C-alpha positions in Angstrom: -28.3 57.7 48.7 -28.9 56.3 45.3 -27.3 59.4 43.7 -24.2 58.9 45.9 -24.0 55.2 44.9 -24.4 56.0 41.2 -21.5 58.5 41.5 -19.4 55.8 43.2 -20.2 53.3 40.5 -19.4 55.8 37.8 -16.0 56.4 39.4 -15.2 52.8 40.1 -16.5 51.2 36.9 -13.4 52.1 34.7 -11.1 50.5 37.2 -13.1 47.3 37.2 -13.2 47.3 33.5 -9.5 47.9 33.3 -8.9 45.0 35.7 -11.0 42.6 33.7 -9.3 43.7 30.5 -5.9 43.2 32.0 -6.9 39.7 33.2 -8.3 38.8 29.8 -5.2 40.1 28.1 -3.0 38.1 30.4 -5.1 35.0 29.8 -5.0 35.5 26.0 -1.2 36.0 26.2 -0.7 32.8 28.1 -2.9 30.9 25.6 -1.0 32.4 22.7 2.4 31.6 24.3 1.2 28.0 24.9 0.2 27.6 21.3 3.5 29.0 20.1 5.4 26.6 22.3 3.3 23.7 21.2 4.0 24.6 17.5 7.7 25.1 18.3 7.9 21.6 19.8 6.1 20.0 16.8 8.3 22.0 14.4 11.4 20.8 16.2 10.5 17.2 16.0 9.8 17.6 12.2 13.2 19.2 11.7 15.1 16.6 13.7 13.3 13.7 12.0 14.1 15.2 8.5 17.8 15.5 9.7 17.8 11.7 10.3 16.9 11.4 14.0 14.3 8.6 13.9 13.5 9.0 17.6 14.7 12.4 18.7 15.3 12.8 22.4 13.1 15.2 24.4 16.3 17.1 25.4 17.1 17.7 21.7 13.5 18.7 20.9 13.4 21.1 23.9 16.7 22.7 22.9 15.7 23.3 19.3 12.2 24.5 20.3 13.6 26.9 22.9 11.6 25.4 25.7 12.5 23.5 28.8 12.4 19.7 28.6 10.0 19.5 31.6 7.6 21.9 29.9 7.0 19.7 26.9 4.6 17.5 28.7 2.9 20.5 30.2 2.0 21.5 26.6 1.1 17.9 25.7 -0.7 15.7 28.1 1.1 12.5 27.0 3.4 11.1 24.3 0.3 10.0 22.4 -1.0 13.6 22.4 2.4 14.8 21.1 2.4 12.1 18.4 -1.1 13.2 17.4 0.0 16.8 17.0 3.0 15.7 14.9 0.7 13.4 12.7 -1.7 16.3 12.3 1.1 18.5 11.0 2.4 15.8 8.7 -1.1 15.3 7.3 -1.4 19.0 6.6 1.9 18.8 4.6 0.8 15.7 2.8 -2.6 17.3 1.9 -0.9 20.2 0.3 1.0 17.9 -2.1 -2.0 15.9 -3.3 -3.7 17.4 -6.4 -6.7 15.9 -8.2 -5.8 13.7 -11.2 -8.2 13.8 -14.2 -9.9 10.4 -14.5 -11.0 11.0 -18.1 -7.5 10.9 -19.6 -5.7 8.1 -21.3 -4.1 5.4 -19.2 -0.6 6.9 -19.9 -1.8 10.3 -18.7 -3.4 8.9 -15.5 -0.3 6.9 -14.8 1.9 9.9 -15.4 -0.2 12.1 -13.0 -0.3 9.4 -10.3 3.5 8.7 -10.4 4.2 12.4 -10.2 1.9 12.8 -7.2 3.2 9.8 -5.3 6.9 10.7 -6.0 6.3 14.2 -4.7 4.5 13.0 -1.7 6.8 10.1 -0.8 9.9 12.3 -1.1 8.4 14.7 1.4 7.0 12.2 3.9 9.8 9.5 3.9 11.6 10.6 7.0 8.4 10.7 9.1 7.2 7.5 7.5 10.3 5.7 8.7 9.6 6.9 12.2 6.0 5.8 11.9 7.1 2.3 10.8 9.3 2.0 13.9 6.7 3.0 16.4 3.5 1.5 14.8 3.8 -1.7 16.8 3.7 0.2 20.1 1.3 3.0 19.1 -2.3 2.3 18.2 -2.6 5.9 17.0 0.2 5.6 14.5 -0.9 2.2 13.4 -4.4 3.5 12.7 -3.1 6.5 10.7 -0.9 4.2 8.6 -4.0 2.0 7.9 -6.0 5.1 7.0 -3.3 6.2 4.5 -3.2 2.8 2.9 -7.0 2.8 2.5 -6.9 6.3 1.0 -4.2 5.3 -1.5 -6.1 2.2 -2.5 -9.4 4.2 -3.0 -7.5 6.6 -5.2 -6.3 3.8 -7.4 -9.9 2.3 -7.7 -11.2 5.7 -8.8 -8.4 6.5 -11.1 -8.4 3.2 -12.9 -12.1 2.3 -12.6 -12.4 1.6 -16.3 -9.5 -0.8 -16.4 -10.7 -2.6 -13.3 -14.3 -2.9 -14.5 -13.2 -4.8 -17.7 -11.8 -7.6 -15.6 -13.3 -10.6 -13.8 -13.7 -10.2 -10.0 -10.5 -12.3 -9.3 -8.5 -10.5 -11.9 -9.8 -7.2 -10.6 -8.6 -8.0 -7.1 -5.2 -9.1 -8.4 -4.8 -5.9 -10.5 -5.7 -3.7 -7.6 -3.3 -5.5 -5.3 -0.6 -5.1 -7.9 -1.3 -1.4 -8.4 -1.4 -0.8 -4.7 1.9 -2.6 -4.1 3.7 -0.9 -7.0 2.6 2.6 -5.9 3.2 2.1 -2.2 5.7 4.0 -0.1 7.4 0.7 0.7 8.0 0.1 -3.1 9.2 3.7 -3.5 11.6 3.2 -0.6 13.1 0.1 -2.1 13.7 1.8 -5.4 15.3 4.9 -3.7 17.3 3.2 -0.9 18.0 -0.3 -2.1 18.1 0.0 -5.8 19.9 3.3 -5.7 17.4 5.0 -8.1 17.3 8.7 -8.5 13.8 10.3 -8.2 13.6 10.5 -12.0 14.5 6.8 -12.5 12.2 5.7 -9.7 9.4 7.5 -11.4 10.2 5.9 -14.7 10.4 2.4 -13.1 7.1 2.9 -11.3 5.4 4.2 -14.5 6.6 1.2 -16.5 5.4 -1.2 -13.9 2.0 0.3 -13.9 1.7 0.3 -17.6 2.6 -3.4 -17.7 0.0 -4.2 -15.1 -2.7 -2.2 -16.9 -2.2 -3.7 -20.4 
């Protein structure tokens, strides 16, 4: 009896194994397809925003991503989840543009490195930052990310110009840091580029001159 059962198991085992493998492959395929579709939706939003669509419609996003409009929120549980995925992608882009700046150099060298970094970063993130500014009042997630970015930028300034800050009294140190933070903010860069009509080169020059005056 046991021999007969063993022979049956030997004959049937490959079929069970094949069935399990097919099911696993099908599941893996669905997961991979879902991830591709999620990425395509995020990519589509990034492209549309860069093209000037501050709040792209889901119909346009779906069309560009090659998915159905209804499926977008099968891939993302909510608009906040979709926003989170877009923010994550934007942070990945931003992180690739930020390089360490040597803190041991002269003031002019540090200012030069900082201005180049901020200009490169702001030119890349400006379209998405405009969207963020529009939706921050109605999205706690976006508001929190903007706050985190401001804190990071301010911390970078404190590290980069620690020697200059340390030489000042506490009130003057606070004022200098506030001035540096304002002069190197995205908002200041946007004023130079959009309202003052500065080219990237001129905006960098104006920012560098402002920083050098503050740091005298």
